[in-house]
N, C-alpha and C positions, 0 to 999 in steps of 0.2 A: 342617408343616415344609418339605416340598418346595415348596409355594407361596411360602413366605417366601424361600427361596433364589432361586427364579425371579424374584420381584419385586425382590430386591436386585441380582441380575445385570442385570435390565432397567434399573433406575435407574442403576447404575454405568456401563453402556454409553451411556445417554443423556447422562449428565453428561460423559463422556469425549468423545463426539462433539460436544457443544456447545462444550466448551472448545477442541478442536482447530479447529473452524470459526471461532471467534472469534479465536483466535491467528493463523490464516492470513489473515484479513481485516485484522487490525492490522498484520501483517508486510508485506502487500502495500501498504497505505497508507503505511507508513513507508519502504518501499524505493524507491518511485518517485513522488515528488511531481511533478506536471506543471503546466504553465502554457500559455496560448495566446500567440501572438505579439502580439496586441493588449494583453493584460494585461502582457506583458513591457515593451512600449513605454510603457504607462501608468505603470509603476513606474520608468521611467528606465533600463531595461536595453537591451541590444542582442542581437539574434538572430544566432547564428553557426552555420554548418554545419561540423561537424568530420568529416574523412574517417574513414570506418568507425566513427564515433561518433554519427552522427545530428545532429539540430538541437537546439541548446541556447540558453537565455536566460542571458546573463551579467548579473547585477544589479550595481548600483554598489558593493555591499559585497563583490563578488568571488564570491559563491555562484552556482552553476549549477543550472538546472532544465531538465528535458526539456520540449521544446515539443511540444504535441499538435496 
């Protein structure tokens, strides 16, 4: 009985850790899409430097991506 509880606890902990790691990776990817200045130019965008905001690529459709 005790072994079954320990095994259940271990499986629950592993599942929770895996879910939170996956969620963090997905959130990071969705939060900050980036582009290089060359890719920006290839897509018809312009690279602009915004004071206190960093460098961004403004694409023809009006969307902005962070330049790396």
